[in-house]
C-alpha positions as CSV (number, residue, x, y, z in Angstrom):
1,M,41.2,5.7,-18.6
2,R,42.7,4.4,-15.4
3,R,45.2,7.5,-15.1
4,L,41.9,9.8,-15.7
5,F,40.3,8.6,-13.0
6,A,43.3,7.9,-10.9
7,S,44.5,11.4,-11.1
8,V,41.6,13.8,-11.6
9,I,39.4,12.5,-8.7
10,P,42.4,12.7,-6.0
11,A,43.8,16.1,-7.8
12,L,39.9,17.6,-7.5
13,L,39.7,16.7,-3.7
14,I,43.0,18.0,-3.0
15,S,42.3,21.3,-4.6
16,L,39.4,21.4,-2.6
17,G,40.9,20.7,0.5
18,L,38.7,17.6,1.3
19,S,41.1,14.4,1.5
20,N,39.3,13.1,4.4
21,P,35.0,12.5,4.7
22,V,32.9,14.9,5.7
23,G,33.6,15.7,9.8
24,A,32.6,17.9,12.3
25,E,34.8,20.8,11.1
26,T,33.8,20.7,7.5
27,T,32.4,24.0,6.4
28,A,29.0,23.8,4.7
29,E,30.0,24.9,1.2
30,N,33.2,22.0,0.8
31,A,30.7,19.4,2.5
32,I,28.5,20.3,-0.8
33,K,31.7,20.4,-2.9
34,Y,33.0,17.0,-1.4
35,R,29.5,15.3,-2.0
36,H,29.4,16.4,-5.4
37,A,32.7,14.8,-6.3
38,V,31.9,11.5,-4.7
39,M,28.7,11.3,-6.9
40,D,30.5,12.7,-9.5
41,A,33.2,9.6,-9.4
42,L,30.2,7.3,-8.7
43,A,29.0,8.3,-12.0
44,G,32.2,8.0,-13.9
45,H,33.3,5.0,-12.6
46,T,30.3,3.4,-13.3
47,S,30.2,4.7,-16.9
48,A,33.6,3.3,-17.5
49,F,32.9,0.1,-15.8
50,S,29.9,-0.5,-18.1
51,M,31.8,0.3,-21.3
52,I,34.1,-2.3,-20.6
53,A,31.8,-5.0,-19.1
54,F,29.5,-4.7,-22.1
55,G,32.3,-4.9,-24.7
56,M,32.2,-1.1,-25.7
57,V,35.7,-0.8,-25.3
58,D,38.8,-3.2,-24.8
59,H,40.2,-2.4,-21.5
60,P,39.4,-5.7,-19.1
61,E,42.6,-5.2,-17.5
62,F,40.7,-1.7,-15.9
63,L,37.6,-3.7,-14.8
64,Q,38.6,-4.3,-11.3
65,S,40.1,-1.2,-10.6
66,H,37.1,0.7,-11.8
67,A,34.8,-1.5,-9.8
68,N,37.0,-0.9,-6.5
69,A,36.5,2.8,-7.2
70,T,32.6,1.9,-7.7
71,A,32.5,0.5,-4.1
72,D,34.1,2.7,-2.4
73,A,32.4,5.5,-3.7
74,G,29.2,4.0,-3.0
75,A,30.3,3.3,0.4
76,Q,30.9,6.8,1.3
77,L,27.3,8.1,0.1
78,K,26.1,7.6,3.6
79,M,28.7,9.7,5.4
80,L,27.7,12.7,2.9
81,F,24.5,13.6,4.9
82,P,25.7,13.1,8.5
83,E,22.6,12.9,10.9
84,G,21.1,15.9,12.1
85,S,22.8,17.8,9.6
86,G,20.0,20.2,7.5
87,E,19.8,23.2,5.0
88,G,22.5,25.4,5.9
89,E,24.9,23.0,6.8
90,T,24.7,20.6,3.9
91,H,22.4,22.5,1.7
92,A,20.2,19.1,1.7
93,L,16.6,19.4,0.6
94,P,14.4,18.9,3.8
95,A,12.8,15.7,1.9
96,I,15.7,13.9,3.2
97,W,14.3,14.4,6.8
98,E,10.5,14.5,6.2
99,E,10.9,10.7,4.1
100,P,13.9,9.5,6.0
101,E,12.8,5.7,4.7
102,K,13.1,6.8,1.2
103,F,16.2,8.2,1.8
104,E,17.8,5.4,3.6
105,A,16.4,2.9,0.9
106,A,18.5,5.0,-1.6
107,I,21.4,4.9,0.1
108,A,21.4,1.1,0.9
109,K,20.4,0.2,-2.9
110,A,23.6,1.8,-4.3
111,E,26.0,0.6,-1.3
112,K,24.3,-3.1,-2.1
113,A,24.8,-2.8,-5.9
114,T,28.2,-1.1,-5.8
115,A,29.6,-3.7,-3.4
116,E,28.0,-6.5,-6.2
117,L,29.5,-4.9,-8.8
118,R,32.9,-5.4,-7.1
119,D,32.4,-8.7,-6.4
120,A,31.5,-9.8,-10.0
121,A,34.3,-7.9,-11.5
122,A,36.8,-10.5,-9.2
123,S,35.4,-13.2,-10.9
124,G,36.9,-12.1,-14.4
125,D,34.0,-13.6,-16.1
126,R,32.6,-11.4,-18.7
127,K,29.1,-13.1,-19.0
128,T,28.7,-13.2,-15.3
129,L,30.0,-9.4,-14.8
130,S,27.7,-8.0,-17.5
131,A,24.5,-9.9,-16.4
132,R,25.4,-8.4,-12.6
133,L,25.8,-5.0,-14.3
134,R,22.3,-5.4,-16.0
135,R,20.8,-6.6,-12.5
136,S,22.7,-3.6,-10.1
137,G,22.9,-0.8,-12.9
138,N,19.3,0.5,-12.1
139,P,19.8,0.5,-8.3
140,V,23.1,2.2,-8.5
141,K,21.6,5.0,-11.5
142,V,18.1,5.3,-9.3
143,A,20.2,5.7,-6.0
144,T,22.5,8.2,-7.3
145,K,19.8,10.3,-8.8
146,A,17.5,10.1,-5.8
147,I,20.4,11.3,-3.7
148,E,20.8,13.9,-6.1
149,R,17.3,15.1,-6.5
150,M,17.3,15.8,-2.9
151,T,20.2,18.1,-3.1
152,I,20.0,21.9,-3.4
153,T,21.8,22.7,-6.6
154,D,23.8,26.1,-6.6
155,L,24.3,27.0,-10.1
156,S,26.0,30.3,-9.5
157,S,29.2,29.1,-9.3
158,P,30.9,28.1,-13.0
159,D,33.1,25.2,-11.3
160,D,29.4,23.9,-9.8
161,T,28.0,24.2,-12.7
162,R,30.7,22.1,-14.7
163,K,30.8,19.5,-12.7
164,R,27.1,18.9,-12.2
165,I,27.2,18.9,-16.1
166,I,29.6,16.1,-16.2
167,A,27.8,14.4,-13.5
168,G,24.6,14.6,-15.7
169,L,26.4,13.6,-18.7
170,A,28.0,10.6,-16.9
171,V,24.9,9.7,-15.1
172,F,23.2,10.1,-18.6
173,F,25.6,7.9,-20.7
174,F,25.4,5.2,-17.7
175,H,21.3,5.3,-18.4
176,S,21.6,5.1,-21.9
177,T,24.3,1.8,-21.5
178,I,21.5,0.0,-19.8
179,T,18.3,1.2,-22.1
180,A,20.4,-0.4,-25.1
181,T,20.9,-3.6,-23.7
182,A,17.1,-3.6,-22.4
183,Q,16.3,-6.6,-24.1
184,D,19.3,-7.9,-23.0
185,S,18.1,-7.5,-19.2
186,R,14.7,-8.3,-19.9
187,V,15.9,-11.7,-21.3
188,A,18.1,-11.8,-18.0
189,R,15.5,-11.0,-16.0
190,G,13.0,-14.0,-17.4
191,E,15.5,-16.2,-16.9
192,Y,15.5,-15.6,-13.5
193,L,11.9,-15.7,-13.0
194,L,11.5,-18.5,-14.9
195,H,13.4,-20.3,-12.2
196,A,11.2,-18.4,-9.7
197,G,8.0,-19.5,-11.4
198,G,9.2,-23.4,-10.9
199,C,8.7,-24.0,-14.8
200,I,12.0,-25.8,-15.4
201,S,10.9,-28.9,-13.2
202,C,7.5,-28.9,-14.6
203,H,8.0,-28.6,-18.3
204,T,10.6,-31.0,-18.5
205,A,10.4,-34.9,-18.7
206,D,11.4,-36.9,-15.7
207,E,13.6,-39.0,-17.6
208,E,17.8,-38.8,-18.7
209,D,18.7,-36.3,-21.4
210,A,15.6,-35.0,-21.6
211,E,15.3,-31.4,-23.1
212,P,14.6,-28.5,-20.9
213,L,11.3,-26.8,-21.0
214,A,10.3,-29.2,-23.9
215,G,7.4,-30.5,-21.8
216,G,6.6,-34.4,-21.6
217,R,6.6,-34.6,-17.7
218,A,3.7,-36.9,-16.2
219,M,1.7,-35.5,-13.0
220,E,-0.6,-38.1,-11.4
221,T,-3.6,-36.8,-9.9
222,P,-6.9,-38.0,-8.7
223,Y,-8.4,-36.9,-11.9
224,G,-5.9,-38.7,-14.0
225,T,-2.3,-38.1,-15.7
226,F,-1.7,-34.7,-16.9
227,Y,1.4,-34.1,-19.3
228,S,3.3,-30.7,-19.3
229,P,3.5,-29.3,-22.7
230,N,6.3,-27.7,-25.0
231,I,7.3,-24.2,-24.1
232,T,10.3,-24.3,-26.2
233,P,9.9,-21.8,-29.2
234,D,8.9,-24.4,-31.9
235,D,6.4,-22.8,-33.9
236,E,4.4,-25.8,-34.6
237,T,4.8,-27.8,-31.0
238,G,5.9,-24.9,-29.1
239,I,5.2,-21.3,-28.3
240,G,6.9,-20.0,-31.0
241,R,3.9,-18.2,-32.7
242,W,2.0,-16.9,-29.7
243,S,1.5,-13.0,-29.2
244,D,1.9,-11.2,-25.9
245,E,-1.8,-11.3,-25.1
246,E,-1.8,-14.9,-25.7
247,F,0.5,-15.7,-23.6
248,L,-1.0,-13.7,-20.7
249,N,-4.4,-15.0,-21.3
250,A,-2.6,-18.4,-20.8
251,L,-1.4,-17.4,-17.5
252,W,-4.1,-15.2,-16.4
253,L,-7.3,-16.6,-17.6
254,G,-6.4,-20.4,-18.2
255,V,-7.4,-19.8,-22.2
256,R,-5.1,-21.4,-25.0
257,P,-4.8,-19.6,-28.1
258,D,-7.6,-21.7,-29.8
259,G,-10.1,-20.3,-26.9
260,A,-10.0,-23.9,-25.2
261,R,-9.4,-23.5,-21.4
262,Y,-6.5,-25.7,-19.3
263,F,-7.6,-27.5,-16.7
264,P,-5.8,-26.4,-13.2
265,A,-3.1,-28.8,-13.5
266,F,-1.2,-25.9,-14.9
267,P,-1.2,-23.4,-12.4
268,Y,-2.8,-20.5,-13.5
269,P,-4.9,-19.8,-10.4
270,S,-1.5,-19.1,-9.3
271,Y,0.1,-17.2,-12.0
272,T,-3.2,-15.0,-12.4
273,G,-1.6,-12.8,-10.0
274,A,1.7,-12.1,-11.6
275,S,2.6,-9.0,-13.1
276,E,2.2,-8.3,-17.0
277,A,6.1,-7.2,-16.9
278,D,7.3,-10.4,-15.1
279,L,5.6,-12.8,-17.6
280,L,6.3,-10.8,-20.3
281,A,9.8,-11.2,-19.1
282,I,9.6,-14.9,-19.2
283,K,8.0,-15.2,-22.6
284,A,10.9,-13.0,-23.9
285,Y,13.5,-15.5,-22.0
286,L,11.5,-18.1,-23.7
287,L,11.8,-17.1,-27.0
288,S,15.4,-16.6,-26.6
289,I,16.4,-20.2,-26.4
290,E,16.6,-23.3,-28.6
291,P,13.5,-24.5,-29.9
292,V,12.7,-28.2,-29.5
293,H,10.4,-29.6,-32.1
294,K,8.4,-32.0,-29.8
295,P,4.8,-32.8,-29.9
296,N,2.7,-32.6,-26.8
297,R,1.6,-35.9,-25.3
298,K,-2.1,-36.1,-24.8
299,N,-3.7,-35.9,-21.2
300,D,-4.8,-39.4,-19.7
301,L,-7.9,-38.2,-17.8
302,R,-11.0,-39.6,-16.3
303,W,-14.0,-39.8,-18.9
304,Y,-15.8,-37.5,-17.5
305,L,-12.8,-35.0,-18.0
306,S,-12.1,-36.0,-21.5
307,S,-14.1,-32.9,-22.8
308,R,-12.8,-29.4,-22.6
309,F,-15.8,-28.0,-21.6
310,A,-15.2,-29.6,-18.6
311,A,-12.3,-27.4,-17.7
312,L,-14.2,-24.5,-18.6
313,A,-17.3,-25.4,-16.0
314,W,-14.5,-25.8,-13.7
315,Q,-13.5,-22.3,-13.9
316,K,-16.8,-20.7,-14.1
317,M,-17.5,-22.4,-10.4
318,N,-13.8,-22.2,-9.1
319,F,-11.9,-19.5,-10.5
320,E,-11.3,-15.8,-10.2
321,P,-8.5,-14.2,-12.1
322,G,-6.8,-10.7,-10.5
323,R,-3.4,-9.4,-10.2
324,F,-1.8,-9.3,-6.9
325,Q,-2.3,-6.3,-4.7
326,E,0.3,-5.3,-1.8
327,D,-0.8,-4.9,1.6
328,P,0.0,-1.4,2.7
329,E,0.2,-2.6,6.2
330,R,2.9,-4.9,5.4
331,S,6.4,-4.7,4.7
332,A,8.0,-4.2,1.4
333,E,9.7,-7.6,2.1
334,W,6.5,-9.4,3.2
335,N,4.6,-8.2,0.1
336,R,7.4,-9.4,-1.9
337,G,7.2,-12.6,-0.2
338,A,3.7,-13.4,-0.9
339,Y,4.0,-12.3,-4.3
340,L,6.5,-14.9,-4.9
341,A,5.1,-17.5,-3.0
342,R,1.3,-17.1,-3.2
343,H,1.8,-16.4,-7.5
344,L,5.1,-17.2,-9.1
345,G,6.4,-19.7,-6.8
346,H,2.8,-21.1,-6.5
347,C,3.8,-22.9,-3.1
348,G,-0.1,-23.6,-2.5
349,E,-0.6,-25.7,-5.7
350,C,1.4,-28.3,-3.8
351,H,1.4,-27.5,-0.2
352,T,-2.5,-26.0,0.3
353,P,-5.5,-28.7,0.2
354,R,-7.8,-29.0,-2.4
355,S,-11.8,-29.3,-2.2
356,K,-13.4,-32.3,-4.1
357,T,-13.4,-30.3,-7.1
358,G,-9.7,-29.4,-7.0
359,K,-10.3,-25.8,-6.2
360,L,-7.4,-24.6,-3.2
361,Q,-8.5,-24.4,0.0
362,Q,-7.2,-20.9,0.9
363,D,-8.7,-20.9,4.5
364,K,-6.2,-23.9,4.8
365,E,-3.4,-22.1,3.0
366,L,-0.2,-24.1,3.0
367,S,-1.3,-26.1,5.9
368,G,-0.5,-29.6,3.8
369,N,-2.1,-31.6,1.0
370,P,-3.1,-35.1,1.7
371,A,-2.9,-35.7,-2.3
372,G,-0.5,-34.1,-3.8
373,P,1.3,-34.1,-7.0
374,D,1.9,-38.3,-8.1
375,G,-0.8,-39.0,-5.1
376,K,2.0,-38.5,-2.5
377,K,1.2,-36.4,0.8
378,V,3.0,-32.8,1.0
379,P,3.7,-31.4,4.3
380,G,2.2,-28.1,5.6
381,I,4.6,-25.2,6.0
382,T,2.5,-22.8,8.3
383,Q,3.3,-21.6,11.3
384,D,2.2,-24.9,13.3
385,R,5.0,-26.0,15.6
386,E,3.9,-29.4,15.1
387,D,2.5,-30.1,11.5
388,G,4.4,-27.2,10.2
389,I,7.6,-24.9,10.2
390,G,6.6,-23.4,13.4
391,R,10.3,-24.2,14.9
392,W,12.2,-23.1,11.7
393,S,14.0,-19.8,12.4
394,I,13.9,-17.5,9.1
395,S,17.6,-18.4,8.6
396,E,16.7,-21.8,8.6
397,I,14.1,-21.3,5.8
398,E,16.1,-19.5,3.9
399,F,19.1,-22.2,4.0
400,F,16.5,-24.8,3.1
401,L,15.5,-23.1,0.3
402,E,19.1,-22.3,-0.7
403,I,20.4,-26.1,-0.6
404,G,17.6,-27.7,0.8
405,M,18.9,-28.9,3.9
406,L,16.3,-29.2,6.8
407,P,17.0,-27.8,10.7
408,D,17.8,-31.3,11.6
409,G,20.5,-31.9,9.0
410,D,18.8,-34.0,6.5
411,F,18.0,-33.0,3.2
412,A,14.8,-32.6,0.8
413,G,13.7,-35.5,-1.4
414,G,11.3,-36.3,-4.0
415,A,9.6,-33.4,-5.8
416,M,10.9,-30.9,-3.4
417,S,14.7,-31.5,-3.9
418,K,13.9,-30.5,-7.7
419,V,12.2,-27.5,-6.5
420,V,15.1,-26.6,-4.9
421,D,17.2,-27.5,-7.4
422,D,15.5,-25.4,-10.5
423,N,13.8,-22.9,-8.2
424,T,14.6,-21.6,-4.9
425,S,18.3,-22.4,-5.2
426,H,18.6,-19.7,-8.0
427,L,16.7,-17.0,-6.1
428,T,18.6,-14.0,-5.0
429,D,19.2,-13.9,-0.9
430,S,17.0,-11.0,-0.9
431,D,14.3,-12.9,-2.3
432,R,14.6,-15.9,-0.4
433,H,14.5,-13.8,3.1
434,A,11.5,-12.5,1.6
435,I,9.7,-15.6,1.2
436,A,10.9,-16.7,4.6
437,I,9.1,-13.4,6.2
438,Y,6.1,-14.3,4.3
439,L,6.3,-18.1,5.8
440,K,7.0,-16.7,9.3
441,S,3.6,-14.9,9.2
442,V,1.2,-18.3,7.7
443,K,-0.9,-19.3,10.9
444,N,-1.9,-22.6,10.7
445,S,-5.4,-24.1,9.4
446,Q,-7.2,-23.2,12.4
447,D,-6.2,-19.1,12.3
448,E,-7.0,-16.7,9.7
449,R,-5.2,-16.3,7.0
450,P,-2.5,-13.8,6.5
451,K,-4.1,-10.6,4.7
């Protein structure tokens, strides 16, 4: 296999007279051929790479060479469409220049994904590698297909026809490999989203040797003490018997499988904005872990909240369900950050003050909460320069979310240290950056909430 890719691609390029990237002296015909050869190489190497990574063939010694070749091909993609070239020179469809942002985004995805695959292969850890491949595989495939779709294909030449068929089969096989592991990919994504949602820190008891996600963490509030439930897949004490609909109803509507309502100590007023795909991915991961048989502890609340009708009444007065809607006037990064901070990460549940009835005061979003979890004051994280993080740079916010270090060199303590450990430190660099972009847009309480 190594000899195949090490000899066929260079031989193809030599036969075409294209040992160098496209330059000013390159003819239009050769530019098209070179582009096809590089895309064929990318598809072929990713196919071979995935076969080894997922254990379909046993040639681990070739992983790094295929990973390097994949990254090299991905890095060349941008050179294949020189700026200013047009139809008649490189035979690229006008769509490339009509929608340059989409084209640039496709190129960037391919370059980043192929580089990540190379770095993952260097670790030599098959588990880490296959997980990275599942995350990076789709961007490689999507970007490659997007570029291919924006290219005029001349099938009049038998040689071109053969090459396009080979490329198509390679990309199709790579797609099939990813599809065959779709459930594993969904579980892996669910694990990532579980961290993004802060589930571990809330659903794990605050004691040594506590079983993760088996519940029992005490949350003291002005209304009494709530105890988080067991969300492992135990049939009797966890969520093992929950249907998809019951799971969505809990997180979107605050409704238990038996029809009773949850109190907002469970942050469904934030989770209501999460997408169905994300929530069901989380459920897929939860059902994949070991069940823990641990009965849930009853909440210790004030007498007037002892009835579940109190939770229903609260919902009628204070809760409006609905999915997150992207703001078309904002960037993709801002929208991603808003989705993570407002909904999955539910930052406002701690950092936004509440009314006397416990409703989040959205006109004071993230401006600080004098009566946060366990009765402790939670600082503001708006752009207020005195009572918020207005003096922080984007990189300082990202660094804090990654390791918990403040700009002055101190480290987060208390509940926030657990949020960093179990939540934000597990996010990708791009998701932490998106959150930072969003937080930089949140003004202080005297200003209008970002829309």
